[in-house]
N, C-alpha and C positions, 0 to 999 in steps of 0.2 A: 967180507966184504960189509962196508959202512959200519964196523962194530956189532953189528948183528950175530949171534950165536944159534946155533942150530933149533934150540928152541925157541927162542923167540922168532924163529923164522916159523915154525910150524905153528905158534899161537896166531900169529898174524895171518896165516893161513887157512886156520881155521876160521877165525873170526870172518875173514871176507867170504867162504862159504856161506855160514851160515846167514850173512846178511845181504849178500848176491843171490846164494845158490847155487849150487852146479849147474843146472841151464845157461844161465848167463857168464858164463866166466870163460867161455872161447871167446865170445861178444866181446868183450872188458879186455882179453887179450887181444884179437884183430884191432879194438880202437884204438888201444896203448901201443901196439907196432905202428902203426899208421901214423899216430901222432910221432913217435921217435923219429919215424921214415923223413916228414916233411920237416922235422927239426935240422937234421942231420943236414939234407937237403938245401935249406935256408940257410945253413951255417957254411956251407962250401959254396953257395952261388956270390957273385961279387956281386958290390952293390952299387955298383958302376951302370945307367942308361945308354941303351946302345939308341942312341937317336937319328943314324946312317939312315938313309930316304929307300926304301923298296928299288931297283930298277923297273920304269912300266916296259911294258908290252908295246910294242908296236903294233897297231890296225891298221889296215889298209882297207879304202872304202872299195866293194866289189862295183866294177863297171862294167 
């Protein structure tokens, strides 16, 4: 994975735990997941803009 071995991944994980603490890791993971999901969604959507008008509903005057 990206040319990183298990030793490098363990060192990176240890540094992240030291910097952010164990309590913040779920928040960081959630934010990272949301960011990746929104990026994938934006990459899959078309760049075209829909300019067709929506049909108007006819309202009758009560008499």
